C-alpha positions as CSV (number, residue, x, y, z in Angstrom):
1,M,116.1,47.6,96.2
2,D,113.4,50.9,96.8
3,S,110.9,50.1,99.6
4,H,107.2,50.0,98.6
5,P,105.0,52.8,99.8
6,L,102.8,50.6,101.8
7,D,105.9,49.9,104.0
8,N,105.6,53.3,105.5
9,P,101.9,54.1,104.9
10,L,101.3,56.1,107.6
11,W,104.5,58.6,106.5
12,Q,103.3,58.4,102.5
13,S,99.8,59.3,103.5
14,L,100.9,62.6,105.5
15,T,103.1,63.9,103.3
16,T,101.0,63.1,100.4
17,K,97.2,63.5,99.8
18,H,97.0,63.7,103.7
19,A,99.5,66.7,104.1
20,G,96.9,69.3,104.1
21,L,95.6,67.3,107.7
22,A,99.3,67.0,108.7
23,I,101.5,68.3,111.9
24,A,104.6,67.8,110.3
25,N,108.7,68.3,110.3
26,D,111.1,67.2,108.0
27,V,110.9,63.8,109.0
28,A,107.8,63.2,111.6
29,A,105.0,63.7,111.0
30,R,101.4,63.2,112.7
31,Y,97.5,63.8,112.9
32,P,95.9,66.0,115.0
33,A,94.8,64.2,117.2
34,A,90.7,65.0,116.8
35,V,91.5,63.5,113.7
36,A,93.7,60.0,114.4
37,P,96.1,58.7,116.9
38,F,98.7,58.2,114.3
39,A,102.4,59.3,114.1
40,A,105.2,58.4,111.7
41,V,108.8,59.0,110.6
42,A,110.3,58.6,107.3
43,N,113.3,56.5,109.1
44,A,114.2,54.9,111.5
45,S,116.7,56.9,112.7
46,R,117.7,58.8,116.1
47,E,116.9,61.9,114.6
48,A,113.5,60.9,113.4
49,G,112.8,59.9,116.9
50,D,114.0,63.5,118.5
51,R,111.7,65.3,115.3
52,L,109.0,62.7,116.5
53,R,109.3,64.0,120.3
54,Q,108.9,67.4,119.0
55,I,105.2,67.1,117.9
56,I,103.8,64.8,120.3
57,E,102.8,65.8,123.7
58,P,104.2,64.7,127.1
59,G,101.7,62.2,128.7
60,E,99.9,61.6,124.8
61,S,100.2,58.1,123.3
62,V,100.1,57.2,119.0
63,Y,100.4,54.5,116.9
64,L,103.1,54.1,114.5
65,V,102.9,51.1,111.5
66,G,105.2,50.0,109.5
67,V,108.4,52.1,110.6
68,A,109.6,53.1,113.9
69,P,112.3,55.0,115.3
70,P,114.9,54.2,118.3
71,L,112.3,55.0,121.2
72,D,114.6,55.9,124.7
73,A,113.5,56.3,128.2
74,G,111.4,59.3,127.4
75,W,109.2,56.9,125.8
76,Q,106.5,53.9,126.8
77,V,106.0,51.1,124.8
78,L,102.5,50.0,125.4
79,L,101.8,47.6,122.5
80,Q,104.5,45.9,119.9
81,T,102.4,43.6,117.2
82,S,102.3,43.0,113.9
83,I,99.5,43.2,112.0
84,A,98.4,41.7,108.6
85,Q,98.2,44.5,105.4
86,M,95.9,43.0,102.3
87,V,95.6,44.6,99.2
88,C,92.9,43.9,96.6
89,H,93.5,44.5,92.8
90,A,90.4,42.4,91.5
91,R,87.5,44.7,90.0
92,I,84.5,44.1,92.5
93,E,81.1,45.1,91.2
94,P,78.4,46.0,93.2
95,K,75.4,43.4,94.2
96,P,72.4,44.2,95.2
97,G,72.4,44.8,99.1
98,P,70.9,46.9,102.0
99,Q,70.4,50.1,101.1
100,F,73.2,52.6,102.7
101,R,74.2,56.2,102.1
102,A,77.5,59.0,102.6
103,L,78.0,59.5,106.2
104,T,78.5,62.9,107.0
105,D,79.3,65.5,110.1
106,A,75.3,65.3,110.9
107,D,76.2,61.4,111.4
108,R,79.0,62.1,113.7
109,A,78.0,61.4,116.8
110,D,76.5,57.8,115.4
111,M,80.1,56.8,114.1
112,I,81.5,57.6,117.1
113,E,79.3,55.3,119.4
114,L,79.6,52.4,116.8
115,T,83.3,52.4,116.7
116,T,83.5,52.8,120.2
117,R,81.4,50.0,120.9
118,V,83.1,47.3,118.3
119,F,86.9,49.3,118.3
120,P,87.4,52.0,121.0
121,G,90.2,54.7,120.7
122,Y,90.8,54.6,116.8
123,F,88.1,56.6,115.7
124,R,87.8,60.4,116.9
125,A,85.5,63.4,116.2
126,R,87.1,64.3,112.9
127,T,88.4,60.7,111.6
128,N,85.7,61.4,109.0
129,E,87.5,64.1,107.0
130,M,90.2,61.1,105.9
131,G,87.8,60.3,103.1
132,R,84.4,58.7,102.6
133,Y,82.6,56.8,105.1
134,I,79.3,55.3,104.1
135,G,76.8,53.4,106.4
136,I,73.6,50.8,106.9
137,Y,71.0,52.7,109.0
138,A,67.9,50.3,111.0
139,G,65.8,52.7,112.3
140,N,68.0,55.4,113.9
141,T,70.3,52.7,114.9
142,L,73.6,53.2,112.7
143,A,74.0,48.9,111.9
144,A,77.0,49.2,110.2
145,M,79.9,51.5,108.7
146,A,82.7,51.5,106.8
147,G,84.9,54.4,105.0
148,E,88.7,55.1,103.8
149,R,91.3,56.5,106.3
150,M,95.0,56.7,104.9
151,C,95.1,58.0,101.6
152,L,98.2,58.1,99.7
153,D,99.4,57.7,95.9
154,G,97.7,55.1,94.3
155,Y,96.7,53.7,97.3
156,V,93.3,54.4,100.1
157,E,92.9,52.0,103.1
158,I,89.6,50.8,104.1
159,S,89.0,51.0,107.9
160,A,86.1,51.6,110.1
161,V,84.5,48.4,109.3
162,C,82.0,48.2,111.8
163,T,79.1,46.3,112.8
164,H,76.9,46.9,115.8
165,P,76.2,43.6,118.1
166,D,72.7,43.9,117.2
167,F,73.2,43.1,113.6
168,T,76.0,41.1,112.6
169,S,75.5,37.9,110.3
170,R,73.6,39.8,107.7
171,G,76.1,40.7,105.1
172,F,76.4,44.6,105.8
173,A,79.8,44.8,106.5
174,A,80.9,42.7,103.5
175,H,78.6,45.0,100.8
176,L,80.3,48.7,102.9
177,V,83.4,47.0,101.8
178,G,82.7,45.8,98.7
179,E,80.9,49.2,97.7
180,L,84.3,51.0,99.1
181,C,86.6,48.5,96.9
182,H,84.2,48.8,93.8
183,E,84.6,52.9,93.7
184,I,88.5,53.3,94.7
185,L,89.6,51.0,91.9
186,S,86.9,53.2,89.6
187,R,89.1,56.0,90.1
188,R,92.6,53.5,89.0
189,L,93.1,53.6,92.7
190,T,94.4,50.2,94.8
191,P,92.4,49.7,98.1
192,F,94.3,48.6,101.2
193,L,93.5,47.4,104.8
194,H,94.9,46.7,107.8
195,V,93.7,43.9,110.0
196,S,94.9,41.6,113.1
197,W,96.1,38.7,112.1
198,E,94.4,36.3,115.7
199,N,90.9,38.0,113.3
200,A,90.2,35.3,111.1
201,R,86.6,35.9,110.6
202,A,87.4,39.3,109.2
203,R,90.6,38.3,107.2
204,A,88.1,35.2,105.3
205,L,85.6,37.9,104.6
206,Y,88.2,40.5,102.9
207,A,89.8,37.2,101.3
208,K,86.5,36.0,99.8
209,L,85.8,40.0,98.5
210,G,89.0,39.7,96.2
211,F,92.3,40.7,99.2
212,V,95.0,38.9,99.4
213,D,97.7,39.1,102.0
214,R,100.8,41.8,101.1
215,A,102.9,41.9,103.7
216,S,103.1,41.6,107.8
217,V,104.0,45.1,109.1
218,A,104.5,46.4,112.7
219,L,101.9,48.1,114.7
220,W,103.4,50.2,118.0
221,S,101.5,52.1,120.3
222,V,103.9,54.3,122.5
223,L,103.4,57.3,125.1
224,R,105.6,59.9,125.4
225,E,106.3,60.0,129.0
226,D,108.4,63.6,129.2
């Protein structure tokens, strides 16, 4: 049975729509560290592990999603878990809500500050090059944001869904995710996202917007030791 593209989403992203960002060889690929801390392999072979080692610096850690090669003594597994992968096929019409705007390089410092506060380590100096990011400002404070991360044939991942602790429970995240979904679906693409199984509040929000569970996918954080 053929695998689904979302079973190995990072590999599909790095070898299709994001190939221009990728550092890659024949069976392993990664984003530059300034873009995102993610790497991928085409399959779970030992060869893929050897080729992955060639593009990861000693002492550097990366995340793998869905597929990982055998990890020998040269690697330290920092985290191994599973996360929910959700997709949205339902049409989401824009609803009245707080004013938002596109986030640009001029907003980079605010984006990094907010994501570091809420989800540290994932958003880097050039992460906004991966897709469209939108946000809601309250004065000079970026109160909430969301954007596009992995991008592969037929699918766009929604990520960096963050709300500043001072602005929670105002519907900002739902408004931004709904807008992104509407725009992605208008391009005849399918929005998807990843969320911790333990994050019941976020999963309930996404379900209310029309997302459904597609799969439980493996997540690793690995460190190359030598």
